[in-house]
N, C-alpha and C positions, 0 to 999 in steps of 0.2 A: 191619341192620334195628333200628329203635328199639324200646325196651321198651314194654309196654302203657301207653297214655296218657302217653307220655314226650315227645310232641310237641304243642305248642299252637299253633294258628293264630289270631291276633288280627286279625279282619277289620274294617276300618274303612269298608267299603262301606255304603250305605244299608240299613236294617233289612230291607227286602223281599229285597234281593240276599243278605243274610246268611242269612235263613231258607232260601232256596233252596240255598245252599252247605251249610248244616247237613244238609239232607235228602239231598244228593248225596254229601257227603264223610263216609261212614259207616264208614270203616276203623277197626278197634278200637284202633289205635295213635295216633289223632289226636283231639284235642279242639278244637272250634271255639268261640271266644268272639266274640260280636257286640259290637263297640265302634264304632258308627257315628260318622264324622266329619261326615256330611251327612244331612240329612233332606229327602226329596223331597216337595214339595207342589204342588198346583194353583196356577195364577195367580189373582190377585185379579180380573183382568179379561181376558176372551178376545176382546174386540171386534177387536183387530188380527189375532189369529191366525185367527179365523173369516173375516175379510175375505180373508186370504191363501188360505184353503181355497177360497173362491169364485173365485179367480183361478188355480187349478192348471193350467188349460188353457194358460196363458201360458208354462209351464215345460217344458223338455225332460227335465231330470233332477230326481229327488227323492231326497235322501240322508238317511239316518237315522243319528244318532250313537250311539244307545243303545236298550236295551229300554224305558227310561222314555219316550223320544221316541215310540216306537211305541205304548205304552200310552195316553199322553195324546192323541196324534194320533187314534187310533182312537175314543176317547171323543167327541171333537169331530166327527169324520166321521160317526159314527152319530147324534149329536144333531142335526146340521145336514143329515142325509140327503144327504151329498156323494158323488157318483160319481167315481171316479178316471178321468181321461182315458186312453184306451187307448194314447195316444202317449207317455205318461210312461215313462221308464227309471228303475227303482227300484234303489237300492244301499244297502248297510249296511256299517258299519265292521267288525263282528265277526259270527261264526257264530251266536251266540245271538240277536242282533238279526235276522239273516237268517231264522232259523227262525221267529221270532215273526211277521215280516212275511209269510212264505209261508203260515203258518197263518191269518192274518187277511185277507190280500188275495188269496190263491190266484193268484199270478202269479210270473214269474221275478224273482229278486232277485240282483243282482251283489254280490260280496264278495271281498276278498283271499283267497288260498288258504293262506298260511302265517303271515305276520306281520300282525296285525290292527291297522293304524293308518292315519292319513290318508295318509302318505307312500306306503304300498303300495296303498291304494285307487286313487289316481290313476294308478298304473301299468297299470291295466286298459285294454284296448283301447278301451273305450267313452269314455274320457276323453282320448284322444290328440289330437284336434282339436276344440276347443270354441269356435272362433271364432263369435261371434254367438249362442251358445246361453245360455239362462237356466237357472240352477240354484237350487233351493230346498233349503236344509239345515234339517232338523227337529231341534231340540235344546232344551236348557234355557237359561235366561237366563245369559249369560256363557259362559266356556269358552275353549278355545284358538282362535286365529285361523289356525292353520297350514293347515287344509284350504281355507278360503276363499282365502287368498293363493296357494296352489298352483294352484287352479282358475282363478283370475284370470290367473295367468301363462300358462295355456294358452288364454286368450282368452275365458273365460266371464264372464257377468254373474251375480254370486252374491248371494243374499239369504238371510236367516235367518227361519225360522218358529219362534219360541220358545214352547213350550207347557207348561213347568213351571219351577219355581224351586227353588233349593237353599238351605237354611238350615244354616249351619256350626255344629257342636256341639263342646263341650269334652270331652276325655277326662281323667279323673282318673288321671294316670300313677302317682301314689304308691299309690293304691288298686289299680290294675291290677298293679303290681309284686307286691303281696302275693298277688294271685290266681294269678299265674303262676310264682312263684318255685320251686314244687315240680317244675316241668317242666325237663328237661335241655336241651331244644331249643325256643326261642321264636322264632316267626315272626310278623311283621306283614304284612298284605296292604293295600297302599295303591295305589289305581288312578286317582286324580284329582290333577292338578297343584295345583289350588286346595286340595284336602284336605291335600296334602303341605305346602303353605305354612302352612296353619292348624296342622297337627301340629307343624311345626318351631317355630312361634311359641309353642307351649305348653311346649316343652322348656326346662328350666333346669339349673343345675349339679348338682342333686340327682338327675338322671335318668341317672346314669352306667351303670345296668344295661342301658340300650339298647345300649351298646357291646359287650355280650355277647349281643345278640339279632340276628336276621337279618330282612331285609325283602324281600318279593316285590313287584315293580312290573310294570307292563305297558308302560312307555314310558321312553325314555332321559331325557326331560326331568324325569321324576319322580325317577329315579336321581340325576341331577345335583343336584336341589333338596335331596335328603336325604343327599347325600354327607357322610361323616364322623360321622353319627349312629349308624350300625349297624356291627356287626362285618363284615357282608357284605350287599350288595344284589344280588339276583338278578332279572334281567329275564325275564319269562315271554313265550313266543310268543303265548299266548292265555290267557283266564281260564276255560277249560274245567276242570271239577273233576278230571278224570282227570289232566290235566297238572299241576295244583296238587298233587294227591296224590303223583304221581311225584316231584316236586321235594322234598316234605316227607319222604318215606320213603327216597329213594335218593340224596339229595344227598351230595356228598363232605364236607360239614361234619359228618356223623355219625361 
C-alpha cells in the first residue's frame, strides 16, 4: 500500500469528467490533478443535428459514444420537444453513458458487459445481422471510425449525429513536473486517441521524467500511440473510479 498522498493521478480528461473523478476518488492515499487535454463545447450551429433529430423514426439503432453525447443530445431533444420512437434500439459504449441514458430516457439500454469499446459493443446479439438497417451514432465532431466501419461490415447503413466539439489544450509539462515530483508514484490518465496524439506532440527531449511515470488508458490504440513515452502503460477495462483506484493502489509497480 502506498504512503499517504504518495500517488498522484494526472487526469487529462475534460474538466467536467475530472471534477466527477475528484469527487469519486477520495482515497486518502491518492491525489487527483486535473490537467485537461480537451475542452468540450457546444456547436456553433445545430441546424444539421436538429434536422437529424426530426428524422429519428428512420433509424433502427441509436448509439451513444460518451456521456457528453448524452448531455448535448438531451439538451436538443428537450429544446425541440422531440419524442423518441418506441422502435429505436438504444446502446452505449460504456456503463456510465448507459446509466445516464437510463436516467434521462427511462428505457432499456444495451452495453458491453466487461470491456467497454466499439469492438465489444458490436458483439452484442442485437448487432449480429444489420442488413438493411440504419444506425445513428451520437458523438462529438471527429473521433474514431472503427465503430462505423464494423457496423457497415455487418450490413448497416451508418450516419453520425455530431452534437458537440472538442478544443485541444496545451499542458505545461515543465510546470507539471514541479507539481508532481514530490510523489513517489505518478500516473497519467489518457482516454482519447486524439488527446494522446496532442500530448505526444507536446513532449520534447526535456520531458524524460515521463519515462519514470505510468499511464492508464482505456484502449489499445491509445497504448500504441503513447508507446515508449512512459515506464509502463496499463489498459483499463473501464473508467469506473473503483477500478482506477484499485489499479493505483494495488498495482505491482508499487
